[in-house]
TORMIRO-602593 format. One record per residue (C-alpha): residue in three letters; z, x, y. Coordinates in pm, whole numbers, padded with zeros to 5 digits, always signed. Layout:
! TORMIRO-602593
alaZXY...
! end
This chain:
! TORMIRO-602593
met-00554-02047-00591glu-00809-01862-00783glu-00978-01524-00745thr-01315-01648-00777gly-01589-01489-00536tyr-01379-01213-00419arg-01480-00827-00490phe-01140-00764-00572asn-01067-01000-00860arg-00903-00907-01194asn-01229-00766-01331tyr-01240-00522-01058glu-01263-00138-01125glu-01410+00148-00977thr-01362+00536-00981ala-01298+00735-00637arg-01312+01108-00591leu-01028+01258-00397arg-01044+01583-00182asp-00999+01828-00451gly-01271+01652-00735thr-00993+01459-00907arg-01159+01144-01036ala-00900+00824-00994lys-00982+00484-01121leu-00898+00215-00894arg-00827-00142-01105thr-00592-00447-01017ile-00261-00431-01123arg-00143-00568-01475ala+00128-00743-01608ser+00150-00492-01867asp+00167-00203-01655lys+00524-00217-01626gln+00593+00116-01814leu+00315+00280-01579leu+00532+00196-01289leu+00834+00288-01403glu+00707+00618-01518gly+00522+00683-01190phe+00844+00604-00998glu+01028+00821-01193arg+00809+01099-01121leu+00864+01089-00733ser+01107+01288-00529pro+01436+01175-00373arg+01232+01253-00035ser+00920+01065-00105arg+01167+00764-00286tyr+01356+00739+00085thr+01039+00757+00256arg+00849+00433+00040phe+01179+00255+00065leu+01328+00336+00402ala+01656+00381+00161pro+01779+00603-00120lys+01672+00439-00467gln+01765+00546-00787lys+01559+00284-00987leu+01383-00035-01085ser+01519-00316-01153asp+01384-00512-01429arg+01349-00805-01157glu+01132-00593-00925leu+00935-00485-01206arg+00807-00798-01265tyr+00756-00859-00898leu+00504-00580-00877thr+00328-00629-01175glu+00302-01006-01246val+00127-01109-00919asp-00149-01396-00840gly-00364-01185-00683ile-00380-01405-00373asp-00053-01405-00180his+00071-01062-00358phe-00221-00838-00466ala-00226-00499-00600leu-00376-00222-00695val-00356+00097-00870ala-00459+00422-00905leu-00495+00608-01252lys-00615+00943-01336gln-00787+01000-01694pro-00680+01324-01839ile-00881+01478-02108phe-00636+01412-02375gly-00378+01164-02365gln-00317+00828-02152glu-00395+00757-01875glu-00099+00842-01577gly-00084+00614-01259ile-00075+00839-00973gly-00061+00575-00680val+00018+00227-00614gly-00141+00005-00318arg-00001-00378-00255phe+00013-00635+00009val+00261-00989+00017arg+00159-01254+00260leu+00429-01392+00485ala+00486-01764+00389asn+00562-01814+00736gln+00274-01641+00889pro-00011-01695+00615asp-00300-01477+00823thr-00040-01162+00818ala+00071-00982+00548glu+00302-00662+00495pro+00147-00369+00282ala+00260-00076+00090ile+00143+00213-00029thr+00323+00509-00294val+00110+00828-00409ala+00256+01062-00664asp+00385+01360-00539asp+00155+01605-00669gln-00125+01393-00583gln-00048+01330-00198gly-00243+01519+00083lys-00589+01462-00127gly-00701+01091+00019leu-00569+00844-00224gly-00341+00732+00010thr-00637+00660+00239ile-00872+00532-00013leu-00610+00272-00129leu-00548+00171+00204his-00964+00097+00282arg-00921-00158-00034leu-00627-00310+00083leu-00790-00368+00387asp-01077-00491+00237ala-00916-00747-00013ala-00661-00853+00232trp-01016-00938+00469glu-01156-01173+00219arg-00870-01353+00170gly-00802-01431+00511ile-00514-01212+00590arg-00566-01076+00975gln-00267-00879+01019phe-00110-00590+00881arg+00312-00559+00934cys+00416-00230+00840glu+00719-00036+00861leu+00783+00309+00975leu+01103+00534+01082ala+01183+00499+01435asp+01251+00899+01473asn+00917+00966+01383ser+00760+01090+01679arg+00417+01217+01555met+00321+00831+01452arg+00473+00741+01791glu+00271+00947+01981leu-00034+00800+01780leu+00014+00425+01860ala+00076+00505+02250glu-00289+00650+02222ile-00474+00376+02064asp-00604+00019+02072thr-00360-00221+02241asp-00377-00471+01962val-00159-00252+01789leu+00190-00414+01850ile+00538-00265+01837asp+00763-00558+01760his+01102-00447+01757val+01343-00172+01625glu+01576-00257+01332asp+01811-00065+01101gly+01635+00225+01220ala+01291+00131+01165leu+00979+00037+01401val+00820-00284+01268val+00438-00272+01369thr+00148-00479+01363phe-00166-00367+01334pro-00525-00591+01285val-00715-00614+00941glu-01085-00569+01052ala-01393-00700+00888pro-01481-00422+00583val-01680-00096+00693pro-01944+00039+00483glu-01824+00296+00275glu-02140+00528+00458his-01978+00408+00767arg-01622+00491+00754his-01595+00799+00915leu-01675+00597+01255ser-01382+00356+01180ser-01175+00229+01450ser-00887+00330+01632val-00718+00111+01470arg-00817+00253+01114arg-00748+00599+01170ala-00383+00506+01234leu-00347+00299+00974thr-00496+00579+00748tyr-00203+00814+00873leu+00015+00553+00781ala-00115+00543+00469gln-00065+00898+00420glu+00294+00910+00581leu+00502+00634+00660val+00406+00280+00462ser+00707+00159+00248phe+00655+00091-00139ile+00799-00219-00134pro+00724-00451+00188arg+01053-00521+00382ala+01036-00945+00300thr+01061-00834-00170arg+01341-00605-00037his+01537-00895+00148arg+01494-01128-00134glu+01598-00861-00387glu+01913-00769-00220arg+02023-01159-00197asp+01975-01186-00582arg+02201-00928-00683
! end
């Protein structure tokens, strides 16, 4: 499958402004970004690693790095966020991706991580909005997310919002939650977005795992 006709293709690039004024360059991931991802992972705190993986994680394997950077852009789509210092090289400060489920082609598992020193500035929300829009143009209509079952704040939020949000089951101390992927919303109307997008915005800030569940299970079987 080709990316032709998609806004979010291999040539996509934009500059986004974070809440503190920081400018972040967004672009699709490249096979040459392995070192960038590795350096970003090594800067994450143990707590951030646990939140993203839902388990302790000491390092990324060569197999994981290949999987995370050598993507087809259709069934496995990924963006990187880069901070451009006045001097020196670009620094990876965030990654967002989704992986389409083989047995449910209209459903994908999203994953977002943001560097510890850039959290709370809205980068996770920006990445989420781009993932939603890229997913929509690829025919994906649901995101299936995983979050810690003991997170009472998220459970309360889910109880209040759109009935299209489904809690599928609890497994290994995690909830599996399904959200609809909605049609793209113009940037100037983001503040009027639906309850589903508001819930996903919270999810982007706090709860989405770095590597989707299906990927983690494949890695475990291959070891």
